[in-house]
C-alpha positions in Angstrom: 24.3 -1.8 65.8 27.9 -0.7 65.7 30.8 -2.9 64.5 32.2 -2.9 68.0 28.9 -4.3 69.4 28.9 -7.0 66.7 32.4 -8.0 67.7 31.6 -8.2 71.4 28.5 -10.2 70.6 30.5 -12.6 68.5 33.1 -13.0 71.3 30.2 -13.8 73.6 29.0 -16.6 71.3 32.6 -17.8 71.1 32.9 -17.9 74.9 29.6 -19.8 75.3 30.4 -22.2 72.5 33.9 -22.8 73.8 32.6 -23.6 77.2 30.0 -26.1 76.0 32.6 -27.9 73.8 35.5 -28.0 76.3 34.0 -28.3 79.7 34.0 -32.0 80.9 35.6 -33.0 77.6 37.2 -36.1 79.1 34.2 -37.1 81.2 33.6 -40.3 79.1 36.0 -43.0 77.9 36.6 -43.3 74.2 34.0 -45.2 72.2 35.0 -47.5 69.3 35.3 -44.9 66.6 37.3 -42.6 68.8 39.7 -45.5 69.6 40.1 -45.8 65.8 40.9 -42.1 65.6 43.5 -42.4 68.4 45.1 -45.5 67.0 45.4 -44.3 63.4 46.4 -40.7 64.3 49.3 -42.1 66.4 50.5 -44.1 63.4 49.7 -47.4 65.1 47.8 -50.5 64.0 45.0 -52.6 65.4 46.7 -55.6 64.0 49.2 -55.6 67.0 46.4 -56.7 69.3 46.5 -60.5 69.6 43.4 -62.4 68.6 42.4 -65.8 70.0 44.5 -65.2 73.1 43.8 -64.3 76.7 45.2 -60.8 77.0 45.5 -58.1 79.7 44.2 -54.6 79.6 47.7 -53.3 79.1 48.2 -55.4 75.9 44.8 -54.4 74.6 45.5 -50.7 75.1 49.0 -50.7 73.8 48.0 -49.3 70.3 46.8 -46.2 72.2 50.3 -45.3 73.2 52.4 -42.9 71.1 55.4 -44.3 69.3 58.1 -41.7 68.6 59.2 -43.3 65.3 55.7 -43.4 63.8 55.2 -40.7 61.1 52.7 -39.6 58.5 53.5 -42.5 56.3 52.5 -44.9 59.0 49.2 -43.0 59.6 48.3 -43.2 55.9 49.4 -46.8 55.5 47.5 -48.2 58.5 44.4 -46.1 57.7 44.2 -47.4 54.1 44.9 -51.0 55.1 42.5 -51.2 58.1 39.8 -48.5 57.6 37.7 -46.8 54.9 38.3 -43.1 55.8 40.3 -40.5 53.9 43.4 -39.2 55.7 43.2 -35.4 56.1 41.9 -35.3 59.6 44.0 -38.2 60.8 47.2 -36.5 59.5 46.2 -33.2 61.3 45.4 -35.2 64.5 48.8 -37.0 64.2 50.7 -33.6 64.5 48.3 -32.5 67.3 48.8 -35.7 69.3 52.6 -35.6 68.8 52.7 -32.1 70.3 50.8 -33.0 73.5 51.1 -36.8 74.1 54.2 -38.0 76.1 55.6 -41.3 74.9 55.3 -44.4 77.2 51.8 -43.4 78.4 48.3 -43.7 77.0 47.3 -40.9 74.7 45.1 -38.3 76.3 41.5 -38.5 75.3 41.2 -34.7 76.2 43.9 -33.9 73.8 42.4 -36.1 71.1 38.9 -34.5 71.5 40.2 -30.9 71.8 41.2 -30.8 68.1 37.6 -31.6 67.1 36.4 -29.1 69.7 38.6 -26.4 68.3 37.2 -27.0 64.8 33.8 -26.8 66.4 34.6 -23.4 67.9 35.9 -22.2 64.6 32.6 -23.0 63.0 30.9 -20.2 65.1 32.6 -17.2 63.4 32.4 -19.2 60.2 28.6 -19.3 60.5 28.6 -15.5 61.1 30.4 -15.1 57.8 28.1 -17.6 56.1 25.0 -15.8 57.4 26.3 -12.4 56.4 27.3 -13.5 52.9 24.0 -15.2 52.2 21.6 -12.6 53.6 23.7 -9.5 53.7 22.6 -9.1 57.2 24.8 -8.9 60.3 21.7 -9.8 62.4 21.3 -13.1 60.5 25.1 -13.6 61.0 24.8 -13.0 64.7 21.8 -15.4 65.0 23.7 -18.0 63.0 26.8 -17.7 65.2 24.6 -17.8 68.4 22.8 -20.9 67.2 25.9 -22.7 66.1 27.5 -22.0 69.5 24.8 -23.8 71.4 23.2 -26.2 68.9 23.0 -29.6 70.7 23.9 -31.4 67.5 27.1 -29.5 66.8 28.1 -29.5 70.5 27.7 -33.3 70.5 29.9 -33.7 67.4 32.5 -31.3 68.7 33.0 -33.3 71.9 34.2 -36.5 70.3 37.6 -37.2 68.7 36.2 -37.5 65.1 36.5 -35.6 61.9 33.0 -34.3 61.7 33.6 -30.7 62.9 36.4 -30.3 60.3 34.0 -31.6 57.7 31.3 -29.2 58.9 33.8 -26.3 58.6 34.5 -27.3 55.0 30.8 -27.7 54.3 30.3 -24.1 55.5 33.1 -22.9 53.3 31.8 -24.8 50.3 28.3 -23.4 50.8 29.6 -19.9 51.0 31.2 -20.4 47.5 28.0 -22.1 46.4 25.8 -19.1 47.5 28.2 -16.7 45.9 28.0 -18.6 42.6 24.2 -18.5 42.5 24.3 -14.8 43.3 26.6 -14.2 40.4 24.2 -16.2 38.1 21.4 -13.9 39.1 23.5 -10.8 38.7 24.8 -11.9 35.3 28.4 -11.7 36.6 31.4 -13.9 36.4 32.6 -15.8 39.4 35.9 -14.5 40.7 38.9 -16.7 39.8 39.9 -16.7 43.4 36.5 -18.1 44.4 36.9 -20.7 41.7 40.3 -21.8 43.0 39.2 -21.7 46.6 36.0 -23.7 45.9 37.8 -26.4 44.1 40.4 -26.6 46.9 37.7 -26.7 49.6 35.7 -29.4 47.8 38.8 -31.5 47.3 39.8 -31.1 51.0 36.2 -31.9 52.0 36.2 -35.2 50.2 39.7 -36.0 51.6 38.2 -35.4 55.1 35.0 -37.4 54.8 33.6 -39.3 51.8 30.1 -38.2 52.7 31.2 -34.7 51.7 30.3 -35.9 48.2 26.7 -35.6 49.3 27.3 -31.9 49.8 28.6 -31.7 46.3 25.6 -33.6 44.9 23.1 -31.4 46.7 24.9 -28.2 45.6 24.9 -29.6 42.0 21.2 -30.2 42.0 20.4 -26.7 43.1 23.0 -25.1 40.7 21.6 -27.0 37.8 18.0 -26.0 38.7 19.0 -22.3 39.0 20.9 -22.4 35.7 17.9 -24.2 34.0 15.5 -21.5 35.3 17.8 -18.8 34.0 18.0 -20.5 30.6 14.2 -20.4 30.4 14.3 -16.6 31.0 17.2 -15.6 28.8 19.5 -16.9 26.1 20.9 -20.3 26.9 24.4 -20.8 28.2 25.5 -17.4 29.4 29.3 -16.8 28.9 29.6 -15.8 32.6 28.8 -19.4 33.7 31.9 -21.0 32.3 33.9 -20.6 35.5 31.2 -22.6 37.4 31.9 -25.4 35.0 35.6 -25.1 35.8 34.7 -25.6 39.5 32.7 -28.7 38.6 35.5 -30.2 36.5 38.1 -29.3 39.1 36.0 -30.9 41.9 35.4 -34.0 39.8 39.1 -34.4 39.2 39.7 -33.9 43.0 37.2 -36.7 43.7 38.7 -39.1 41.1 41.7 -39.8 43.4 39.4 -41.6 45.8 37.5 -43.7 43.4 39.5 -46.9 44.1 38.9 -46.4 47.9 35.2 -45.7 47.4 34.8 -48.9 45.3 35.9 -50.9 48.3 33.3 -49.4 50.7 30.1 -51.2 49.6 30.1 -54.7 51.1 33.0 -53.9 53.5 32.7 -55.4 57.0 33.2 -51.9 58.4 30.0 -50.6 56.6 27.7 -53.7 56.7 25.9 -52.4 59.7 24.5 -49.5 57.6 22.8 -52.0 55.4 21.4 -54.1 58.2 18.5 -51.9 59.3 16.0 -53.4 56.8 14.6 -49.9 56.0 12.4 -51.1 53.2 10.3 -53.2 55.6 10.6 -51.0 58.7 10.2 -47.9 56.6 8.9 -45.5 59.3 11.9 -45.8 61.5 14.4 -43.9 59.2 11.9 -41.0 58.9 11.5 -40.9 62.7 15.3 -41.0 63.2 15.8 -38.3 60.6 13.3 -36.0 62.4 15.0 -36.6 65.7 18.4 -35.7 64.3 17.0 -32.5 62.7 15.2 -31.5 65.9 18.5 -32.0 67.8 20.0 -29.2 65.8 17.8 -26.9 67.8 16.6 -28.7 70.9 17.7 -31.6 73.1 16.3 -32.4 76.5 17.4 -35.1 78.9 16.4 -38.3 77.0 19.2 -40.8 77.3 17.7 -44.2 78.0 21.2 -45.5 78.7 21.4 -43.6 82.1 18.0 -42.0 82.7 14.7 -43.3 83.9 11.8 -43.8 81.4 9.8 -41.2 83.4 12.4 -38.5 82.7 12.6 -39.4 79.0 8.8 -39.3 78.7 8.5 -35.9 80.4 11.3 -34.6 78.1 9.4 -35.9 75.1 6.2 -34.1 76.2 8.0 -30.9 76.8 9.8 -31.1 73.4 6.5 -31.6 71.6 4.9 -28.6 73.5 7.9 -26.4 72.7 7.8 -27.4 69.0 4.0 -26.7 69.0 4.7 -23.2 70.4 7.9 -22.3 68.5 7.1 -23.5 65.0 4.4 -20.9 64.3 6.8 -18.2 65.5 9.6 -19.6 63.3 7.3 -19.9 60.3 6.2 -16.3 60.7 9.8 -15.1 60.9 10.6 -17.2 57.8 7.7 -15.6 55.9 9.0 -12.1 56.9 12.4 -13.0 55.4 10.8 -14.3 52.2 9.0 -11.0 51.6 12.4 -9.1 51.2 13.9 -9.4 47.7 17.4 -9.3 49.2 16.8 -12.4 51.3 14.3 -14.3 49.2 17.1 -15.8 47.0 19.1 -17.1 50.0 16.0 -18.6 51.5 15.2 -20.3 48.2 18.6 -21.9 47.5 19.3 -23.0 51.1 15.8 -24.6 51.3 16.4 -26.4 48.0 19.8 -27.5 49.3 18.4 -28.9 52.5 15.6 -30.7 50.7 18.0 -32.1 48.2 20.3 -33.3 50.9 17.5 -35.0 52.8 16.2 -36.5 49.6 19.7 -37.9 48.9 19.8 -39.4 52.5 16.4 -41.1 51.9 17.4 -42.3 48.5 20.5 -44.1 50.0 18.3 -45.4 52.8 15.3 -46.8 50.8 16.8 -47.1 47.3 20.3 -48.4 47.9 19.7 -50.1 51.3 22.3 -48.0 53.0 20.5 -46.4 56.0 22.2 -43.1 56.5 19.7 -42.2 59.3 21.2 -44.8 61.6 23.7 -42.3 63.0 23.2 -38.7 63.9 26.7 -37.9 62.7 25.9 -38.7 59.1 23.7 -35.6 58.9 26.6 -33.2 59.1 26.5 -32.3 55.4 23.3 -30.3 55.7 23.4 -29.2 59.4 24.9 -25.8 58.7 22.2 -25.0 56.1 19.5 -26.0 58.6 21.0 -23.9 61.3 21.3 -20.9 59.0 17.7 -21.2 57.8 16.6 -21.4 61.5 18.7 -18.3 62.2 17.1 -16.4 59.3 13.7 -17.2 60.7 14.9 -16.0 64.2 16.1 -12.8 62.6 12.7 -12.3 61.0 11.1 -12.9 64.4 13.5 -10.4 66.0 12.4 -7.6 63.6 8.7 -8.4 64.0 6.5 -5.4 64.6 5.9 -5.0 68.4 2.1 -4.7 68.0 0.8 -8.2 67.4 -2.9 -7.7 68.0 -3.7 -8.5 64.4 -1.6 -11.7 64.4 -2.8 -12.6 67.9 -6.4 -12.8 66.6 -5.2 -15.2 63.9 -2.8 -17.2 66.0 -2.6 -16.8 69.8 0.8 -18.6 69.9 2.7 -15.6 68.4 4.4 -13.5 71.0 6.7 -10.5 70.9 9.5 -11.2 68.5 12.5 -10.6 70.8 10.8 -12.6 73.5 10.3 -15.5 71.2 13.9 -15.4 70.0 15.2 -15.3 73.5 13.1 -18.3 74.6 14.1 -20.4 71.6 17.8 -19.6 72.1 17.7 -20.3 75.8 16.1 -23.7 75.0 18.9 -24.3 72.6 21.4 -23.4 75.4 19.7 -26.0 77.6 20.0 -28.5 74.7 23.7 -27.7 74.4 24.2 -28.3 78.2 22.3 -31.6 77.9 24.7 -32.7 75.2 27.6 -31.5 77.4 26.4 -33.7 80.3 25.7 -36.7 78.0 22.1 -36.7 79.0 20.4 -36.5 75.5 19.4 -39.2 73.0 22.5 -38.2 71.0 24.5 -41.1 72.3 27.3 -43.4 71.2 28.3 -46.6 72.9 28.9 -45.9 76.6 31.7 -48.2 77.9 31.4 -46.5 81.3 27.8 -47.8 81.7 28.7 -51.4 81.1 31.9 -51.1 83.1 29.9 -49.9 86.2 27.6 -53.0 85.7 30.6 -55.3 85.6 32.2 -53.6 88.6 29.0 -54.0 90.6 28.5 -57.7 89.7 32.0 -59.0 89.7 34.6 -58.7 92.4 37.0 -61.5 91.5 38.5 -62.8 88.3 36.8 -61.4 85.2 37.1 -62.4 81.6 35.4 -60.3 78.9 35.1 -62.2 75.6 33.8 -60.9 72.2 33.7 -62.1 68.7 36.0 -60.2 66.4 35.3 -59.1 62.8 37.3 -55.9 62.4 38.8 -53.1 64.4 35.4 -51.9 65.5 35.2 -54.8 68.0 38.7 -54.1 69.2 37.7 -50.5 69.8 34.7 -51.5 71.9 36.9 -53.6 74.1 39.5 -50.8 74.3 36.8 -48.5 75.6 36.0 -50.9 78.4 39.7 -51.5 79.3 40.2 -47.7 79.3 37.3 -47.2 81.8 38.6 -50.0 84.1 41.9 -48.1 84.6 39.9 -45.9 87.0 38.3 -48.9 88.8 40.9 -50.7 91.0 40.7 -54.2 92.5 39.7 -55.7 89.2 41.5 -58.8 87.8 40.5 -58.3 84.2 41.3 -60.1 81.0 40.0 -60.1 77.5 39.5 -62.6 74.7 38.8 -61.6 71.1 37.6 -64.5 69.1 38.5 -64.0 65.4 36.4 -65.3 62.5 38.4 -67.7 60.3 38.9 -66.0 56.9 38.7 -69.3 55.1 35.7 -71.0 56.7 33.9 -67.7 57.8 33.2 -69.4 61.1 34.4 -69.0 64.7 35.0 -72.8 65.2 38.8 -72.5 65.6 38.6 -69.5 67.8 36.0 -71.2 70.1 38.1 -74.3 70.3 41.1 -72.2 71.6 38.7 -70.3 73.9 37.5 -73.5 75.5 41.1 -74.6 76.1 42.2 -71.2 77.6 39.1 -71.0 79.8 40.1 -74.2 81.6 43.5 -72.6 82.5 42.0 -69.5 84.2 41.7 -69.7 88.0 38.2 -70.2 89.3 35.8 -68.8 90.5 35.5 -66.7 87.3 32.9 -64.3 86.0 32.7 -64.6 82.2 31.1 -61.7 80.3 30.2 -62.4 76.7 30.0 -58.9 75.2 28.7 -58.5 71.7 29.3 -62.2 71.3 27.8 -63.2 67.9 28.0 -67.0 68.0 27.1 -69.9 70.1 29.5 -71.4 72.6 29.2 -74.4 74.9 29.8 -73.1 78.5 27.9 -75.8 80.4 30.8 -78.2 79.9 33.0 -75.5 81.5 30.8 -75.5 84.6 29.6 -71.9 83.8 26.0 -71.0 84.5 24.2 -67.9 83.3 23.2 -65.2 85.8 19.7 -64.1 84.8 19.7 -61.3 87.4 21.4 -58.9 85.0 19.9 -57.5 81.9 20.9 -58.1 78.3 22.3 -54.7 77.4 24.0 -51.6 79.0 25.5 -48.6 77.3 24.5 -50.0 73.9 26.6 -53.1 74.6 24.8 -56.4 74.5 26.1 -58.9 77.1 25.6 -62.1 79.1 27.1 -62.9 82.4 28.2 -66.4 83.4 29.6 -67.6 86.7 32.2 -70.3 86.2 32.8 -72.5 89.3 35.8 -74.8 89.9 35.8 -77.7 87.5 34.7 -81.0 89.1 37.6 -83.5 88.9 36.7 -86.8 87.3 37.4 -90.0 89.4 
């Protein structure tokens, strides 16, 4: 295939990937983590939202408005004081939001998400380069770009205002240097000084973008040490051409040292306690099941969102998924074996497979060994997703080049079909998965404020008070998502109450006392929605009765509805 054809194909993947990432980008209100991105990127603080007070939607959403005087120093200050994330993405988002967000209005969720979507689009040609570098094959590069363009997992991450697509881009860049380093080890060459400097810079930026990037470094380190050890068994120990790799290791280590004080504060933080609450040692099968679902979503995702689809649709999608995997895995395995037979591609297959296995092992070690369940969220798997997609692409390239006459193979395994047909079917199923992610119909879901808002809108026509218990800005963000959605639902007299835990007593006693007093002052009749309310409160004395007609959760929000009638006057 000529270079012009390769360029046109790459432009096609870019067009498809751009469409999947940008179409309907503002279809959902921001969920809690996106609210955090918006607030911190604007240089604002969650601390300006009053606690233990009845507040309006306008007051709750005020931190989502741009302030002209807020600069980078405000972004970094509030981020370090109120969150546990490094600042690189938030600083970039600050400039991005400044360019496109008018003051005096709420920030645009489309603008906020578009930066992440742009990084997601940039990962498509980056994967072409990664595939070509690792396998010396433009076909593998094209397959990698095509799969990255439509992968449901990467489409899902690119469509939210978070830092994961930038982190993925840096993972790809780091893995390119990693593959090049191992290639030089096998060729007994020295690593270029420019690659040394670039690798250190990329790794340092990666850690400054997301702390889980350190898992990328650990997995790379495991594979590098194993490759060096194998070479030492075959030849003289400590080849002089390896010393530049040790420079990379030392430079990266120094780049990580900056964040040690911040990393020390993460274990035990209120912001991360939810990761330790899954009880993975007892319910040990659940993390493995979740991990398989996240890996499958890198290729395939059918309509399966229990938040807004019927159980029948989810079950049918599950059956179709299993049938597709039953058919596709033999074809992919055969393509994988074809690639392993070539000496030029065998090394790339080996080191990428070792990297993925090492990354998954790290994930499981944190989950079962340290009690930090990294399988709870799909987004935490970003650090090995590019390697999985590239291995899948290499297998597809092997299928594509498969000999047309499959009579011999058909006798052994009837599921094998013509290579180009198999690749086309697998890619089209991935496109369907990308569209499923675009329409928010897959099991890759975050909290859905719009789902609960529609329930509230349906059940309550008069005065509404939404109350929640508050521990950190995560709860504020959940309420912001609801308030954001209610902007588009008129005729709603809506107020909020965030009950703060007393830092001294570690109880909500004082907040509940104020809540009871404020509740009396609100005009009746009143619909009281306790959303994510983590403590007991006496509502019977307030003449509030529960409504058992409505369920206990919607859009991954737990809730209870109470109807509060006019207080009976004592005589």
